[in-house]
C-alpha positions as CSV (number, residue, x, y, z in Angstrom):
1,M,35.8,46.1,82.1
2,F,39.4,47.2,82.4
3,K,40.0,47.3,78.9
4,S,37.1,49.8,78.5
5,I,38.1,52.1,81.0
6,Y,41.7,52.3,79.4
7,N,40.0,52.7,76.1
8,I,38.1,55.6,77.5
9,Y,41.3,57.3,78.8
10,L,43.7,56.6,76.4
11,K,40.9,58.6,74.0
12,N,40.5,61.6,76.4
13,L,44.4,61.6,76.1
14,L,44.6,61.5,72.6
15,V,42.0,63.9,72.0
16,L,43.8,66.5,74.4
17,I,47.1,66.3,72.8
18,I,45.3,66.7,69.0
19,L,43.7,69.6,70.6
20,I,47.0,71.3,71.6
21,F,48.6,70.9,68.5
22,I,46.1,71.8,66.3
23,S,45.3,74.9,68.7
24,I,49.3,76.0,68.5
25,S,49.0,75.6,64.8
26,Q,46.1,78.2,64.8
27,A,47.9,80.5,66.7
28,A,46.9,83.3,69.6
29,P,47.4,83.3,73.8
30,S,46.3,83.8,77.8
31,I,43.4,83.5,80.5
32,L,42.1,86.6,82.2
33,G,45.0,89.3,81.8
34,G,47.1,90.8,84.5
35,R,49.3,89.0,87.2
36,G,47.8,86.0,89.1
37,L,47.3,82.2,89.0
38,F,45.0,80.9,86.3
39,K,41.6,82.9,87.1
40,V,42.4,84.3,90.6
41,E,44.1,87.8,90.3
42,D,47.0,88.9,92.3
43,A,46.3,92.6,94.0
44,Q,49.9,93.0,93.1
45,T,51.2,94.2,89.7
46,E,54.3,92.9,88.0
47,D,57.5,95.2,88.1
48,M,57.4,98.4,86.5
49,G,58.2,98.2,82.8
50,V,57.7,94.7,82.5
51,L,55.8,93.5,79.2
52,S,54.6,89.7,79.1
53,I,53.3,87.8,76.6
54,S,51.3,84.8,77.5
55,T,49.4,81.7,75.8
56,Y,47.1,79.1,77.4
57,L,45.6,76.2,76.4
58,L,42.4,74.9,78.1
59,G,41.4,71.4,76.9
60,Y,38.2,69.6,78.0
61,R,35.1,67.7,77.0
62,A,32.0,69.5,77.2
63,V,29.3,67.4,75.5
64,S,30.0,64.0,74.1
65,P,31.8,63.3,71.8
66,S,32.8,66.8,71.4
67,Y,36.1,67.8,72.8
68,Y,37.1,71.6,72.9
69,G,40.1,73.7,73.4
70,D,40.5,77.5,74.4
71,L,43.9,78.6,72.8
72,I,44.5,82.1,74.5
73,L,46.7,83.9,72.5
74,P,48.2,86.6,72.9
75,N,47.6,87.5,76.3
76,I,50.0,90.8,76.6
77,T,50.1,92.4,79.9
78,Y,52.1,95.5,80.4
79,T,53.2,97.5,83.6
80,P,53.8,101.5,83.0
81,A,53.9,102.4,86.5
82,K,54.3,100.5,89.8
83,F,50.5,100.6,90.6
84,L,49.0,100.1,87.1
85,E,48.7,96.9,84.9
86,L,47.2,97.1,81.4
87,F,46.4,94.0,79.6
88,F,44.5,92.4,76.2
89,W,43.9,88.9,75.5
90,T,42.1,86.9,72.4
91,G,42.3,83.8,71.0
92,R,40.7,80.7,69.3
93,I,38.3,78.0,70.1
94,V,38.9,74.6,68.7
95,Q,36.2,72.0,68.7
96,S,36.4,68.4,67.5
97,D,34.0,65.4,67.1
98,F,36.1,62.3,67.6
99,E,35.6,59.0,66.4
100,F,37.4,56.7,68.4
101,P,39.5,54.7,67.7
102,E,39.0,55.7,63.9
103,I,40.8,59.3,64.7
104,W,41.3,59.8,61.0
105,K,37.7,60.2,60.7
106,S,37.2,62.7,62.9
107,S,36.2,66.4,62.2
108,F,37.5,69.7,63.3
109,K,36.6,73.2,63.3
110,S,38.1,76.3,64.8
111,T,36.6,80.0,65.1
112,L,38.0,83.1,67.1
113,H,37.6,83.4,70.6
114,D,36.1,86.4,72.7
115,R,38.4,89.3,73.6
116,M,38.9,91.5,76.6
117,I,40.7,94.7,77.2
118,G,41.4,96.2,80.6
119,G,43.5,97.6,83.7
120,K,44.5,96.9,87.1
121,L,45.5,99.3,89.8
122,S,47.3,98.1,93.1
123,F,47.8,99.6,96.4
124,P,50.4,98.2,98.9
125,L,49.0,99.4,102.1
126,L,51.7,97.4,104.3
127,L,54.7,95.1,103.8
128,V,52.2,92.0,103.3
129,F,48.7,93.6,102.8
130,K,47.8,94.8,99.3
131,I,44.6,95.7,97.6
132,G,43.5,96.4,94.0
133,G,41.0,96.8,91.5
134,K,40.7,95.6,88.1
135,I,38.0,96.4,85.4
136,A,37.8,95.3,82.0
137,Y,35.7,95.6,78.6
138,A,34.6,92.1,77.2
139,W,33.0,91.5,73.7
140,P,32.4,88.3,72.0
141,R,33.2,87.2,68.8
142,R,33.3,83.5,68.7
143,M,31.1,81.6,66.4
144,T,30.6,78.2,68.8
145,G,28.6,78.4,72.0
146,F,30.7,77.0,74.6
147,S,34.1,77.8,76.2
148,A,35.6,77.2,79.6
149,I,36.2,80.7,79.4
150,E,32.9,83.1,78.9
151,P,33.5,86.7,79.9
152,K,30.0,88.2,79.5
153,E,29.6,91.1,77.2
154,G,30.3,94.7,78.6
155,M,32.2,96.0,81.8
156,N,33.7,93.6,84.3
157,W,34.9,94.4,87.7
158,T,36.8,92.9,90.4
159,G,38.2,93.7,93.7
160,L,41.3,92.3,94.7
161,V,43.0,91.5,98.2
162,S,46.4,89.8,98.8
163,F,48.5,88.9,101.9
164,K,51.9,88.4,100.6
165,F,53.3,86.5,103.7
166,S,56.5,85.4,101.6
167,D,57.7,88.9,102.0
168,L,58.2,88.1,105.6
169,Y,59.6,84.9,105.3
170,G,60.0,83.0,102.0
171,A,58.4,79.9,103.1
172,L,55.3,81.3,104.1
173,P,52.2,81.0,101.7
174,N,50.4,83.7,99.7
175,L,46.6,84.3,100.2
176,M,44.5,85.7,97.2
177,I,40.8,86.8,97.7
178,N,38.8,88.1,94.6
179,Y,35.0,89.5,94.3
180,G,33.6,90.9,91.1
181,E,30.7,91.2,88.7
182,N,29.7,91.4,85.1
183,P,26.4,92.1,83.7
184,N,25.1,88.7,84.5
185,L,27.1,86.9,87.2
186,R,28.8,87.4,90.5
187,N,32.7,85.9,90.4
188,Y,34.4,84.5,93.8
189,G,37.8,83.7,93.9
190,T,40.5,82.6,96.3
191,G,44.3,80.9,95.9
192,I,46.7,80.1,98.0
193,E,50.4,80.1,96.8
194,I,53.7,78.7,97.8
195,A,56.5,80.3,96.1
196,G,60.4,79.2,95.7
197,S,63.3,80.3,93.7
198,G,62.5,78.0,91.0
199,G,58.9,78.4,90.6
200,S,55.6,77.7,92.9
201,I,52.7,75.5,93.5
202,F,49.2,76.8,94.2
203,V,45.5,76.0,94.6
204,E,43.0,78.2,93.5
205,A,38.9,78.0,94.2
206,T,36.6,79.7,91.8
207,T,32.9,80.1,91.4
208,N,30.0,82.1,90.2
209,K,26.3,82.7,90.4
210,D,23.7,84.9,89.0
211,K,22.8,88.4,90.5
212,T,19.6,87.2,91.9
213,G,19.1,86.7,95.9
214,G,21.8,87.4,98.5
215,I,25.3,87.9,97.5
216,F,26.4,84.4,98.7
217,D,23.5,82.3,98.2
218,H,24.2,79.1,96.2
219,F,27.4,80.6,95.5
220,L,29.3,77.4,95.7
221,D,26.7,75.4,93.1
222,N,29.6,76.1,90.3
223,L,32.5,75.5,92.3
224,T,35.9,74.6,90.9
225,I,39.2,73.6,92.4
226,T,42.5,73.9,90.4
227,P,45.7,72.8,91.7
228,G,48.7,74.0,89.4
229,F,52.1,75.2,89.2
230,K,54.4,77.4,88.0
231,L,58.2,76.8,86.8
232,N,60.5,79.7,86.4
233,T,62.4,80.0,83.0
234,G,63.8,83.4,83.2
235,Q,63.0,86.7,85.6
236,Y,59.6,87.3,84.0
237,S,59.0,84.0,82.2
238,Y,57.7,80.8,83.2
239,F,55.8,77.5,82.1
240,S,52.6,76.8,84.0
241,G,50.3,73.8,84.3
242,G,47.2,72.6,86.3
243,V,44.2,70.8,86.1
244,A,40.2,72.5,86.7
245,L,38.1,69.9,88.6
246,D,34.3,70.5,88.9
247,V,33.3,69.6,92.4
248,K,29.8,69.9,92.1
249,K,29.4,67.9,88.8
250,N,27.6,70.6,87.4
251,S,26.6,69.7,83.7
252,N,27.5,73.2,82.7
253,I,30.9,72.7,83.5
254,P,33.3,70.0,82.4
255,D,34.5,67.5,84.9
256,Y,38.0,68.5,84.4
257,T,39.9,71.1,82.1
258,A,43.6,70.6,81.3
259,I,45.3,74.0,81.3
260,I,48.8,74.5,80.1
261,G,50.6,78.1,80.0
262,L,53.7,79.5,78.7
263,T,54.9,83.5,79.5
264,L,57.5,85.2,78.3
265,G,58.4,88.6,80.0
266,G,61.2,91.4,80.0
267,A,61.8,94.7,80.5
268,F,59.9,97.1,77.8
269,L,60.3,100.8,78.0
270,K,61.5,100.7,81.6
271,P,62.8,103.7,82.9
272,L,66.6,103.5,84.3
273,Q,66.2,103.0,87.8
274,P,69.1,104.7,89.7
275,K,71.6,102.3,90.9
276,F,73.1,102.8,94.5
277,G,75.7,101.0,96.8
278,I,76.9,100.9,100.4
279,I,80.2,102.7,101.6
280,T,81.4,101.3,104.9
281,G,84.7,101.1,106.7
282,T,86.8,102.4,109.6
283,I,88.8,105.5,110.2
284,T,91.9,105.2,112.2
285,D,95.5,107.1,112.9
286,V,97.5,106.0,110.4
287,N,100.4,105.6,113.1
288,T,99.0,104.4,116.7
289,G,95.8,102.7,114.5
290,S,93.5,104.0,117.1
291,S,89.8,104.7,116.4
292,L,88.6,108.2,115.3
293,L,85.6,110.5,115.1
294,A,85.4,112.0,112.1
295,T,82.9,113.6,109.8
296,I,82.7,112.2,106.1
297,T,81.2,114.3,103.0
298,F,80.9,113.6,99.6
299,P,81.7,117.3,97.8
300,D,80.8,116.2,94.4
301,R,77.3,114.4,95.7
302,P,75.5,117.5,97.7
303,K,72.5,115.5,98.1
304,L,74.2,113.1,100.5
305,K,74.1,113.9,104.1
306,P,77.5,114.1,106.0
307,I,77.9,111.2,108.3
308,Q,80.4,110.6,111.2
309,S,82.3,107.7,112.2
310,N,82.1,105.8,115.6
311,P,84.5,107.1,118.1
312,Q,84.8,103.8,119.8
313,T,85.1,101.8,116.6
314,G,85.9,104.1,113.9
315,V,83.2,102.3,111.8
316,F,81.1,104.8,109.4
317,K,78.3,103.3,107.2
318,A,76.8,105.4,104.3
319,E,73.8,104.1,102.3
320,K,72.0,104.8,98.8
321,V,75.2,106.1,97.4
322,P,75.1,106.4,93.8
323,A,77.3,104.1,91.8
324,G,80.4,105.2,90.2
325,V,82.9,107.2,91.0
326,V,82.3,109.4,94.1
327,V,84.8,111.9,96.0
328,V,84.8,111.4,99.6
329,E,86.4,113.9,101.9
330,V,87.2,113.0,105.4
331,N,87.6,115.3,108.6
332,C,88.8,115.2,111.9
333,N,90.3,117.4,114.5
334,D,93.8,117.6,114.7
335,Y,94.1,115.7,111.6
336,Q,95.4,116.3,108.1
337,K,92.0,116.3,105.8
338,L,91.9,113.1,103.3
339,V,90.2,113.7,99.9
340,M,89.8,110.6,97.9
341,P,87.9,109.4,94.9
342,I,86.5,105.9,95.3
343,A,84.6,103.5,93.0
344,V,81.1,102.6,94.5
345,E,79.5,99.3,92.9
346,A,75.8,99.2,92.4
347,N,73.9,96.8,95.0
348,K,77.2,95.9,96.9
349,I,78.9,96.8,99.9
350,N,82.1,98.7,98.9
351,A,84.7,98.5,102.2
352,Y,86.9,101.5,102.3
353,D,89.5,102.0,105.2
354,F,90.9,105.7,105.8
355,K,93.9,106.3,107.5
356,L,94.7,110.1,108.7
357,K,97.8,111.9,109.5
358,P,98.1,113.8,112.4
359,L,98.6,117.8,111.8
360,A,101.7,117.4,113.6
361,S,104.0,114.4,113.1
362,Y,105.0,112.7,116.2
363,G,107.1,110.2,117.5
364,V,108.0,108.4,121.0
365,I,111.1,108.5,123.1
366,A,112.1,105.9,125.5
367,G,115.1,104.9,127.4
368,N,117.0,104.0,130.6
369,I,119.4,105.6,133.2
370,Y,122.2,103.7,135.2
371,D,125.3,104.0,136.6
372,A,127.8,103.4,134.0
373,S,129.9,101.3,136.5
374,T,127.3,98.9,138.4
375,K,124.7,99.3,135.9
376,K,122.3,100.0,138.5
377,P,119.2,101.8,137.6
378,L,119.2,105.4,138.4
379,E,115.9,107.7,139.4
380,A,117.2,110.9,137.3
381,D,115.9,114.4,136.2
382,I,115.6,114.4,131.9
383,T,115.0,117.2,130.2
384,F,114.7,118.1,126.3
385,S,116.2,120.9,125.0
386,N,114.8,123.3,122.7
387,T,111.5,121.8,122.8
388,S,108.1,122.6,125.2
389,L,108.6,119.1,126.5
390,P,108.0,118.8,130.4
391,E,110.7,117.8,132.3
392,L,110.4,114.4,133.7
393,K,111.9,111.7,135.7
394,S,113.2,108.0,135.3
395,D,111.6,105.2,137.4
396,S,113.6,104.6,140.6
397,L,113.3,101.1,140.3
398,T,114.1,100.2,136.8
399,G,115.5,103.6,135.4
400,S,113.4,103.6,132.3
401,F,111.5,106.5,131.3
402,K,109.4,107.4,128.1
403,I,107.2,110.2,126.4
404,E,105.1,110.3,123.9
405,K,103.6,112.8,121.0
406,V,107.2,114.1,120.5
407,S,107.6,116.4,117.1
408,V,109.8,114.5,114.8
409,G,112.9,115.8,114.5
410,V,116.6,116.5,116.2
411,I,116.3,116.4,119.9
412,T,119.1,116.6,122.6
413,V,118.1,114.5,125.8
414,E,120.1,115.3,129.0
415,A,119.8,113.6,132.2
416,K,121.2,114.9,135.6
417,K,121.5,113.3,139.2
418,D,123.1,114.5,142.0
419,G,126.7,112.8,142.9
420,Y,127.0,112.2,139.1
421,F,128.0,114.2,135.7
422,S,125.4,115.1,133.7
423,K,124.8,112.8,130.2
424,A,123.5,114.4,127.1
425,A,122.5,112.6,123.7
426,T,121.4,114.0,120.5
427,I,119.0,112.0,118.5
428,A,116.4,111.8,115.8
429,V,112.7,111.1,116.3
430,E,110.9,109.7,113.7
431,E,107.3,109.7,112.8
432,G,105.4,106.9,114.4
433,K,108.5,105.0,115.6
434,V,110.0,104.8,119.1
435,T,113.5,106.1,119.6
436,Q,115.6,104.4,122.3
437,V,118.2,106.2,123.7
438,D,120.2,104.9,127.3
439,L,122.1,107.3,129.3
440,P,124.7,105.7,131.6
441,L,125.9,108.2,134.2
442,V,129.5,108.4,135.6
443,S,129.9,109.1,139.3
444,S,131.3,112.4,140.2
445,V,133.0,110.9,142.9
446,F,135.6,109.0,141.1
447,K,139.1,110.2,141.1
448,G,142.3,109.6,139.2
449,I,145.8,110.6,139.7
450,F,147.1,114.0,138.2
451,T,151.0,114.3,138.2
452,G,153.8,116.2,136.6
453,K,156.3,118.9,136.6
454,I,156.6,122.6,136.1
455,S,160.2,123.6,134.6
456,D,161.6,126.7,132.9
457,K,161.5,126.0,129.2
458,T,165.1,127.1,128.7
459,S,166.7,125.6,131.6
460,G,164.8,122.7,132.4
461,I,165.1,123.6,136.1
462,G,161.9,122.9,138.1
463,L,159.8,125.6,139.1
464,K,157.5,126.5,142.0
465,G,154.2,126.9,140.0
466,T,150.5,126.9,140.6
467,I,148.0,125.1,138.6
468,T,144.4,126.2,138.6
469,F,141.5,124.6,137.1
470,P,139.0,127.7,135.8
471,G,135.3,127.0,136.1
472,A,135.9,123.8,138.1
473,M,135.2,123.3,142.0
474,I,138.8,121.9,142.4
475,M,141.3,123.0,144.4
476,P,144.5,124.4,142.8
477,I,147.6,122.5,143.1
478,T,151.2,124.0,143.7
479,S,154.2,122.1,142.7
480,D,157.6,121.6,144.8
481,S,159.7,124.6,145.0
482,V,162.9,122.5,144.4
483,T,161.7,119.8,142.0
484,G,158.8,121.4,140.4
485,T,157.2,118.2,140.7
486,F,153.4,117.6,141.5
487,Q,150.8,115.0,142.2
488,S,147.3,115.4,143.4
489,E,143.8,113.2,143.3
490,I,141.1,114.9,141.5
491,P,137.7,113.9,139.9
492,I,137.5,112.0,136.5
493,G,136.6,114.4,133.6
494,S,138.4,116.8,131.2
495,Y,139.3,120.2,132.8
496,P,140.9,123.6,131.5
497,V,144.0,124.4,133.3
498,T,146.1,127.6,134.1
499,V,149.7,126.9,135.0
500,T,151.6,130.1,136.6
501,A,155.1,131.0,138.0
502,E,156.6,134.0,139.0
503,G,158.7,135.4,136.2
504,F,157.3,133.4,133.7
505,L,154.6,133.5,131.4
506,P,151.6,131.4,131.8
507,F,150.5,128.6,130.2
508,T,147.0,127.4,129.4
509,G,145.6,123.9,128.1
510,I,143.2,120.8,128.8
511,I,143.6,117.8,130.9
512,T,141.9,114.6,130.8
513,I,141.6,112.5,133.8
514,E,140.6,108.8,134.0
515,K,139.0,106.6,136.6
516,D,141.9,104.9,138.5
517,K,144.4,105.9,136.3
518,T,147.7,108.2,136.5
519,T,147.5,111.3,134.5
520,E,151.0,112.9,134.0
521,S,151.4,116.4,132.0
522,N,154.7,118.5,132.1
523,F,154.4,122.0,131.8
524,E,157.4,124.1,130.5
525,L,157.1,128.0,131.1
526,N,158.7,130.7,129.1
527,P,160.6,133.5,130.8
528,T,158.6,137.0,130.7
529,E,161.7,138.4,129.1
530,L,161.2,136.3,125.9
531,K,159.3,138.6,123.3
532,T,157.7,138.2,119.8
533,I,155.5,139.5,117.2
534,I,151.9,139.1,116.9
535,T,149.7,140.7,114.0
536,G,146.7,140.2,112.1
537,K,143.2,141.5,110.9
538,I,139.9,142.2,112.7
539,S,137.2,141.9,110.4
540,D,133.2,141.5,110.0
541,K,132.6,137.9,109.4
542,K,130.0,138.6,106.6
543,T,131.3,141.6,104.6
544,G,135.2,140.8,105.2
545,N,135.7,144.6,106.1
546,G,138.2,145.8,108.7
547,L,137.0,146.7,112.2
548,N,138.0,149.3,114.7
549,A,138.5,147.0,117.7
550,I,140.5,146.6,121.0
551,I,142.6,143.6,121.5
552,N,143.3,142.8,125.1
553,F,145.8,140.0,126.6
554,P,144.6,139.7,130.0
555,E,147.3,137.4,131.2
556,V,150.0,139.2,129.9
557,G,150.1,142.8,131.6
558,I,150.5,144.9,128.7
559,A,147.9,147.7,127.6
560,P,145.2,147.0,125.2
561,I,146.0,147.4,121.6
562,K,144.0,149.1,118.9
563,T,143.5,148.2,115.5
564,D,143.9,150.6,112.3
565,S,140.2,152.1,112.4
566,T,140.1,151.8,108.2
567,T,142.0,148.5,107.6
568,G,141.5,146.7,111.1
569,I,145.0,145.5,111.3
570,Y,147.1,145.2,114.5
571,R,150.5,144.6,115.2
572,V,152.1,144.1,118.7
573,E,155.2,142.8,120.7
574,I,154.5,140.5,123.6
575,P,156.2,137.7,125.4
576,V,156.3,134.2,124.2
577,G,154.2,131.6,125.8
578,S,150.5,130.5,125.6
579,F,147.9,133.4,126.2
580,L,144.1,133.8,126.3
581,T,143.5,136.8,123.7
582,E,140.1,138.8,123.7
583,V,139.1,141.0,121.1
584,K,136.3,143.5,121.3
585,S,134.5,145.8,118.9
586,E,131.1,147.9,119.3
587,G,128.1,146.1,118.3
588,Y,129.8,142.9,118.0
589,I,130.1,139.8,120.2
590,T,133.4,139.3,122.1
591,Q,135.7,136.7,120.7
592,T,138.3,135.0,122.8
593,A,141.1,132.7,121.4
594,M,144.1,131.0,123.0
595,V,147.5,132.1,121.0
596,V,150.7,130.2,121.7
597,L,154.0,132.1,120.7
598,A,157.2,131.2,120.2
599,K,160.7,132.8,120.3
600,D,162.0,134.7,117.4
601,T,158.7,133.4,115.4
602,A,156.1,135.8,114.5
603,L,152.3,135.0,114.5
604,E,149.6,136.1,112.2
605,K,146.4,135.7,114.0
606,N,143.2,136.9,112.3
607,F,139.7,137.2,114.0
608,E,136.3,137.2,112.3
609,L,133.6,139.0,114.6
610,V,130.0,138.2,114.5
611,K,126.9,140.3,116.2
612,A,123.7,139.3,117.1
613,G,121.2,139.1,114.2
614,M,123.9,138.6,111.6
615,V,122.8,136.1,108.6
616,I,125.7,134.2,107.4
617,T,124.7,132.2,104.2
618,L,126.6,129.0,104.4
619,K,127.6,128.5,100.8
620,G,128.3,125.2,99.2
621,I,126.1,123.0,101.2
622,Y,124.6,120.6,99.0
623,F,122.0,117.7,99.5
624,E,120.3,114.9,97.8
625,S,117.6,116.1,95.5
626,G,114.2,115.9,97.3
627,K,115.9,114.7,100.6
628,A,117.7,116.1,103.6
629,T,120.8,114.1,103.3
630,L,124.1,115.9,103.3
631,K,126.6,115.5,100.4
632,P,130.1,114.8,101.1
633,E,131.3,117.9,99.3
634,S,129.3,119.9,102.1
635,Y,131.5,118.9,105.1
636,S,134.4,121.4,104.4
637,V,131.4,124.2,104.5
638,L,130.0,122.7,107.9
639,Q,133.7,122.8,109.3
640,D,133.6,126.8,108.4
641,A,130.6,127.0,110.3
642,A,131.9,125.0,113.2
643,K,134.8,127.3,113.5
644,I,132.5,130.0,113.9
645,L,131.1,128.5,116.9
646,S,134.4,127.7,118.0
647,D,135.6,130.9,117.9
648,N,132.8,132.6,119.7
649,P,132.2,129.8,122.2
650,K,129.4,132.1,123.9
651,I,127.2,132.6,120.8
652,K,124.0,130.6,120.2
653,V,122.9,130.2,116.1
654,E,119.6,129.2,114.4
655,I,120.2,127.3,111.6
656,Q,117.7,128.1,108.9
657,G,116.8,126.1,106.1
658,H,114.8,127.5,102.9
659,T,113.7,126.2,99.6
660,D,112.3,128.0,96.4
661,N,109.2,127.9,95.3
662,I,108.7,124.7,93.1
663,G,106.4,121.9,94.7
664,P,103.7,122.1,97.2
665,V,104.0,124.5,100.1
666,A,103.4,122.3,103.0
667,Y,106.1,119.8,101.3
668,N,108.7,122.5,101.0
669,Q,108.1,123.4,104.8
670,L,108.8,120.0,106.1
671,L,111.9,119.7,103.8
672,S,113.4,122.8,104.8
673,E,112.9,121.5,108.4
674,K,114.5,118.4,107.7
675,R,117.7,119.7,106.1
676,A,118.0,122.5,108.8
677,Y,117.9,119.6,111.2
678,A,120.4,117.3,109.1
679,V,122.9,120.2,109.3
680,M,122.3,120.6,113.0
681,D,122.7,117.0,113.4
682,Y,126.2,117.0,111.3
683,L,127.4,119.8,113.7
684,V,126.7,118.2,117.2
685,K,127.4,114.4,115.9
686,S,130.3,114.9,113.7
687,L,131.9,118.2,114.6
688,G,131.2,118.1,118.8
689,I,129.3,121.4,119.0
690,A,126.9,121.5,122.0
691,P,123.2,120.8,120.9
692,G,122.4,123.6,123.6
693,R,123.8,126.4,121.4
694,L,121.9,125.3,118.0
695,I,118.5,125.9,117.3
696,A,117.2,124.4,113.9
697,K,114.3,125.9,112.0
698,G,112.7,125.4,108.4
699,Y,111.1,128.5,106.6
700,G,110.1,126.7,103.2
701,E,109.5,129.0,100.7
702,T,108.6,132.1,103.0
703,K,112.0,133.9,103.0
704,P,113.4,134.2,99.5
705,I,116.2,136.5,98.7
706,A,115.9,136.3,95.0
707,S,112.6,136.1,92.7
708,N,111.8,132.3,91.8
709,D,111.8,133.4,88.0
710,T,114.8,131.6,86.9
711,E,116.8,128.5,87.9
712,Q,119.6,130.7,89.0
713,E,117.4,132.9,90.9
714,R,116.1,129.6,92.6
715,S,118.9,128.4,93.4
716,L,119.8,131.5,95.4
717,N,116.7,130.7,97.5
718,R,117.6,127.1,98.0
719,R,120.1,127.7,100.9
720,V,120.7,127.1,104.6
721,D,121.7,130.1,106.8
722,F,123.4,131.0,110.2
723,V,121.8,133.2,112.4
724,I,123.3,134.8,115.3
725,I,120.7,135.0,117.9
726,E,122.6,135.8,121.1
């Protein structure tokens, strides 16, 4: 018995294998055409532009001992639009009458299969709900009378409904429902598919009935259940297989039908789809890293709408940005505009972080105020000269202070407190950095001993004289009338002194008193009857032309001297000694100087006067190329500039930096400012000029004194000017 059953199944298997090879050798593919399972159609079409060529082989036994094979080749499906699918199929039918086990005695015959052509429309109403309709025309051309696929000649239509639950969650099944009619029959079908990344498994149920009676009368009499699978071999290619089982054992339907299919697909005449990417990132301050509210635009992509970054996080996101190089423009109030081309990759998130520079560059000043002797923190008033920065106080407990958003450049910080001498420091504020400055204050109540002798220079005899301290709150000191000696306790510091004695020329000088130390100074005065000659020239500092001026010696008691109105030369005989000299000329700033006159030695003393608004170009100042670093050969010129300030201790000067027109305007402006500050810094730190007398400004290329047509003319425009402002 078992042997008999074994022979039957072996016989059936051999028949199917032979039919497969015979059918393949005859050539031709597919089942019903269009996207779907085997006979159940999907309401959804394939992707636009996809061309699929399929072949299906259906093997079955219809009437013993005959075996049949339906070879559908080719089944061609093309999707010219998202909602439209077109198809055509035909093939061959192979029949064999087997004599088992003597297979070589079996007979085979083959004929053309039927043909069908049609199309399908798809309407995706919701994310998971799709409806569609299929219409096709079939015409038979086969010679044998039986086939597992028997389309009726004429028009065929099918209504399609699909529920694509896998679009919501990949593990959920998809449900397909079909109802259709042809000239003789009503066709019903439903299928459930579970799809994965490598393929899918499914089961479908199909049946049909004649058009007599109600639509559902006896519609299950020809029910066929078909389990199957699909294995993906490419994006649009797969291998499929299954077995159709006759549930009712209807004599008109084979008990089982083996199905094998192969589909090869790909893009064909597919329109190029625009490729997009996503741009995201942050917008922050380059110095502080703080988040910014900014507007992002795309100048070369006007269809892209502007977007804004989140003010709390600085995060922005632009979607559907065309792939390729895109120019991004970032704008934020009080910050420099940023324009940058970036590369956008298709179907990717492209991350870019933009750091914006403020329109004005700032730094931070911080420091401490404390007692120079005890190191105790002090509360003091702090000011910043030549700036609009507000005055502030240092902390009373820690002595610390801090001020933010300070414009970069050279700034003088000064601390003042009652009972202490003020203290100032000139510092360079750098962009995005904290500049530390500590100011130790010296108590004004500290004193030192000032002692010495006043005597006749010719005889060495002590004199009774008086020592005064012009501009200082210090009582005059009188020397002993016999010995000429003196001694007094005065506050520490440096002071100008004037020493006078009756019948003698006054002496003027400077003394320095140190804490808890004795400073000894001896003064030798010249008798008033000793005289000498002083001569010189009074001229304009800029042109060198002689000036009509008046020279006065207020401490000598002689009448003022006038210069020659044409040459500016003067000559006068005055007593020997050390005197204050005062020079005046109409329209010019009065200049004072100390002159020391020795017996029998003539002195030549020239005075160069300046006036408010005078512009003096400091020729011979050189910087490193493109930088604000002074070259050593500039120092002698700067010493001459310092002399102008020393000769005129009451004037204030604006140091102006200028450039030619080579390079960006903003760059030249910044370079000129830095060079002006470099000159000011050198005068303050290296040559001892009080910072309150100086203002540094840069004018870039806005004030040329020559055209910029030649290198020689441009070199004239690259200059530093001294402008007397008061």
